[in-house]
N, C-alpha and C positions, 0 to 999 in steps of 0.2 A: 592511519589507525594502527594500533598495536594488534597484530594478528593473534596474540595470545589472550586478548580480552574480548568477550562477546560484544558484538555490535549492539545487540539488545538482550536484556535479561529480565524475565518476569519471574519473580520469586514469591510464590504462594499468594498471588494477588486476589483479593476478594473485594466485591463492590455490591452494595444493595441500594435500591431506591426505596426508601421507607422500609416497609416490611417485605419488599420483593427482592430476593437475592438474584443478582444478574451475573456475577462472576464468583466462582467458588474455588479459591486456592489455585489459580492458574500459574503453572510453573513450566517454563521452557526457555531456551536460549536460541538466538540467531547469530551465527558466526559471521565474522567479517568476510565480505565477498560472496556470501551465500544468497541465493534466491529462495525465499521462503514464502509459501502460500498458506493463508488461513481460510479454511472453508467452514461453512455452516449455513443452516437455513436462516430465514429472516427471524430476528429476535434471539439468535443464539448467544449474542454478547460480543460479536466481532467489533462493531463500531465503538461500543463502550470500552473495550480493551484499548483501542487506539486512543480514545479520548483520555483514558487514564495515562497512557504513555506520554501524550503531549501536554499533560497537566491542564486539560480542558475541564476535567472534573477530578475531585479527590477520590482516591480509593480508601477502603475501610481498613484493610490489613495487607501485609506483605510489602514488597519493595519492587521498584522498577529502575533499571540502570541503562543508560545509553553510553556505550563506549567506556564503561567503568564509572560513570558519574551518575549520581542520583537524578532521576528524571525531573524532579521538581525544581532543580536548579536551572535557571534560565539559560546559563551558559552551556548546560548539557545538551540542549537542543540545537546548538549551533551547527552540528554536522548534518542535520536533517533537512530534507525537502519533503513537503507534505501536500497531498491532493485529497480533499475530502470526497465522500461518497456522492453528495449532491452538489457538485461544484457549480457555482454561478458567479461569474465575474460582475463587478458593479456595472449596472446597466447603462450608466451615464458616461462611461469611458469608451474610447475607441480601443481597438485591439492593441495597437502599439503603446498607447498610454498605460494600459494594464500591464504589459510586459515591462515597461520602463519602471513603473512604481513597484512592481513585485520584485524585480531585480535589485532595486534600490534597498528594499527591505532585507534582501539577502546580502547586501553589501557589495553588489556587483554593478558594473556599468552596463548600459545597453549598447550592443554592437549590432547594427542593422544587418550586416552580412551574416553574422553568426545566427541571429534570430531567424532570418529568412531560410537559412540552411536547416535549422532545427524544425521549422514549420514544414518545409518541403519534404523532409524525412517522414512527416506524418500526413502527407497529402493534403496540406492546408495551403490555399492560395494566399501568398503574402499580400496581394492587393487588398484583401479583406481587412488588413490591419488598420486601414484608414477609416473603416466604418465602425459605428457604435456597436458594442457587443450585444445590445438589446435586439439587434436584427439577426444574430447568429442562430443557427440551428443547434440542437442539443449536441450533435457530433462535432460541430465547429467549436463550440464552447469547451467541450472536453479536450479537444486537441490543443486549444489555447492554454488550458490549465496544465496539460502534460508538457507542453513546450516550455512553459515557465519553470516547471520543476527541473527539466533537463538542462535548461540554460543556467540554473542555479549552481550546477556542478558540485553537488554535495556528495559526501561519502555514504550516506544512508538515505534511502528513499522509502517513505511510508505512504502507501497509496491504497485508498479505500475504493474498491470496485473501479479500477482505473480505466477499464475498457467499456464502461457503461455508455450506451448510445452510439457506439462506433459501428460502422459498416464493415463487411468482411475484409475489404482492402485495408482500411485503416487499422483493423485489429492485427493483421499480418505485419504492417509496418511498425506498430507499437511493440509487438513481440520482438521484432528485429532490433529496435532501439533498446529494449530491456536486455537482450542478449549482449549488446555492446557494453552496457553498464556493468554487467557481471564479469564480462571478459576483462574489463578495465579494473576489476577489483572492488567495484562498488557493491554495497549491500542493498538488496531489494526485498522489502517486506510488504506484501499486498494481500488484500482480501478478494475473494471472487466466489460467485455462485456457479461459475463455469468450470467444472472439474477438468475438462480437456485442456484449458489454459494452464491450470496448475500442473497437470501431468506433463505438458510440453515444456514448461519453463522452469519448474522448481526443482531444486536439489532435495528439499524436504518440505513437508506440509504438516499442518495440524488440523484436526477437526474439533470444533467447539460446538457443543450442543447442550442446551439447557444450562449454560453458564459453566459447564465442566469440560475439561479436556478429555476427549474420548480416544484420540489417536495422535501420535507424533512419529514421523519417520518419512521415508521416501514414498512418492506415489507408487513406484514399482512394488515396494514392500507391502503397501496397503492392498494393491490389486492382487498380488500373489497370495496373500494371506486369506483372501476371501474369494478366490476363484478366477482372478484374472480380469475382471471388469470393474473399473474404478467406480462407476456409478452404483453398481450393485453392492460393492464393498462399502461405499459411503452409507447406503441405506441400511445395511446390516449393522454398521457401527452405531448409527444414531437410534436404530430401533431396539437394539439389544446391547447395552454396555458391557455385558459379559463377554462378547465376542471381540472387543477392541484389543 
């Protein structure tokens, strides 16, 4: 990726569902190699913004670019790996079959040793790959989806609540994997309800509330501006837009 071109650029993006406004002129950029967290309460518009980015739904106004290309171009999404918020693998597939088919869609071949190593890094027993995914727990399913993204080896990772359903050990391992991605120069853009994850991992963050951007900057900047506690700072920002 060209380091002078934003990995992701949202330029005054607006979206409504009928008469209900969901996004109101959202504008920010994510730099190449940056870890960027998007925070907000349920219904803030986070998932809708990601759907607009991925061309899952049309936005009403503004523009979105991926590495300098308009997001509505199919080729623009080639550098992306994506994990949805409520990831569920096709129930009739075995774990290995899911990885094989997913990597085929990404234009990559399946390497068993590489797959087992990626899964081991997430505390996933590779023996479970021979079992149908309908028997997986929520945590196992989430790890499978994360492993598929990591094995895709893309420049930009877009992850909606990527640590949902994970136990403390798995969360720590996922964070370590994310750290390796950004160390390698990959871009990570994820949503989270867990502010401590954003504080630990992210170079910058944004707070989306009521479809509007209330804050953008580093977690340390947000905490310092509102007394040093990220959770209290978040509450102040969403309760009173004048303090953002």
